[in-house]
N, C-alpha and C positions, 0 to 999 in steps of 0.2 A: 831214581829214588831207591835207596837200599830197602831190602825186605826186612820186615819186623821179625825178630827172633820168634821161633815157635815155642809155645808153652805146652808142656805135657806133664802128666803124672809120671813119676819115675818108675821104670821097670827094672827087673833084675839085670838086664843087659847093660843098663846105663849106670849101675851103682858105682863101679870103680871110677869112672869119669866124674861122676857127681861128687864123690868124696874127695878126689884130687882137686877139683875146682873149689870145693868148700875150704879145703886146707890152704890153697893159694889165696883165697879171699880173706880168710882169717889173718893170714900173714900180712897181706897188703893193707887191710883195713886198720889193723892195730899196731903196725910197725912203729908208728910214732908215739904210741901210748904205753907200750910194754917193753920189758927188758929183752935182750937178745936171745935168751933161752926160750922165750915163749913159742916161737915158731918151731924150734927143734923139738920141744915137748909135744906139740900138736902133731908133727909129722911122725913122731915115735908111736902115736896112737892110731896110725893109719889103718892097720889090720883090724884093730878092735872097732874102729868106726865103720869100716866096710862091713864087718859082720853085723853090727848093730843096724845099719841101714838095710842090709839084706833081710834081716828079721822084720824090720818095719814094713818093707815092701811085701813080704810074704803074709804078714798079719793083715795088711790092707786088702790084699786079694781075697783072703779068707773071709774078712769082714764083709766085703762087697758081695761075695757069693752067698753069704748067710743073710744078706739084706740089712746089715747094720753099718753104722759109721766106723771107719777105721780109727785106731788110737792115734796114729801119726800118718800124715800125708806129706810126701816129698814132691815138690814141683821143680822142674828143670826147664830152663830157657836155653835153646840152642840156636846158633846162627845158621845161615844158609850152608855153611861147610860142616855142620854137625858139631861144632865146638860149643862146649858149655859156657854160657856167658852170664848165667844167673841161677841161683838156687834159693829155694825157700822150703821151710818145713813148718807145719802147723800141727799141734797136738791137741787132743780133746781133753787134756787134763793139765793141771798145774805140774810144772817140772819137779821131778823127784828131789832135786838138789835144793829147792827153795827153802823149805822149812828147816831142814838140818843146817843149812848154811847161815840162815839169818837168825836162828834161835828165837830169843824173846822179841826181836824186831819184826818177826814175820807176822803178817795178818793175811788171811785168805784174800785173793783178788776178787774183784766184783764179778768176774766171769772165769770159769776154768779154762776156756778155749785159749790156747797159748800160741802166739806166733813165735816159734822157737828160734827161727832165723830167716833172714832175707838179705842176700848179698848179690851185688852185681860186679862184673868185671869192669876195671877202669876202661873208659871209652864208651861205656853204655849209659853213664849217668846223664840225665837230662834228655833222654830219648823217649821217656814214657814207659820204659820197661819195668821200673820199680812199681809204678801204678798198676800195670797189668799183672805183675806177680802178686801184689797185695790183693787185688780184686779176685784173682784165681784162688789164692790161699784162704781168703775170707769172703766167700761169695755173698752177695746181697748185703754187703756192709755189716757182716756179722760182728757182734760184740766180741772183744778179745782183749788179752793183755800180752805184754812183751817186756823184755828187759833191754835197756840201751845204756851204753856208757855215756856219762854226762859230757865227756869231752868229744864225743862223736857228733859234732854240731850238725853235719849234713843229715844224719839219721834222725836226730831229735827234731829238726825242722820238718823233715818229711812226715814223720808220724804225727806231729802237732797239726800239720796241714790236713791230715786225714782223720782228725777227730780224737786223737789220743791225748790224754792229759796225765800228768804225773800223779800217781796214786800212792807210791811208797818210795822213800829214800830221800836223799842219796844214802846208799850203803856201800860197803867195800865189796868189790868183786871177788875178793879172796886171793890167796897166794898164787894160785895157778894163773890167774889173770892179772897179776901185778898190782893187786889191791887198788885198782882204778875205781873211782866212784861211779856207781850206776844207779839208775832209777827204774822202777816198774811203772809203765804207762798202761792205761786202760782206756778203752772207748766203749760207749754203749752201742747197742744196735743202731746203725744209721737208718734213717727213714727215707 
């Protein structure tokens, strides 16, 4: 029986591999939904993404040392060979892009806790890894919100099974994301 991937909080040593995997997963997940320039634009942001995740990891360490919750937590799933097979990020606040992007259509979510992303490498779907990442990102069934492309049927079904309901949308994802319809889903604290 194959070993389950290990789930850990991201450390500075793993940032480059995490960002690389995240970019591969964005390309893989959305290739059928967005134009051909999407992946090239995301890869062009690689250095900026690495710097941002490094800053998140540093802030999280400082927050824990000060006895407070971090603003953003990055989780990584690695297989027995140390290869990243899943990534997740949860933020303690609404995404800075939401209100400016949505303008008059924006309303505050029911909870500020934001599952910013959760992606798995092909071949790991159906193994229970998504459930494990979700539980690690939102321990105790925490109330949270997230954004999902309406055409990403696998993700919509997964989040629906885990208590999320559409709260806002559909709205356009914007030019960067090919104007794909997306919705904000929210779930209350699970009991």
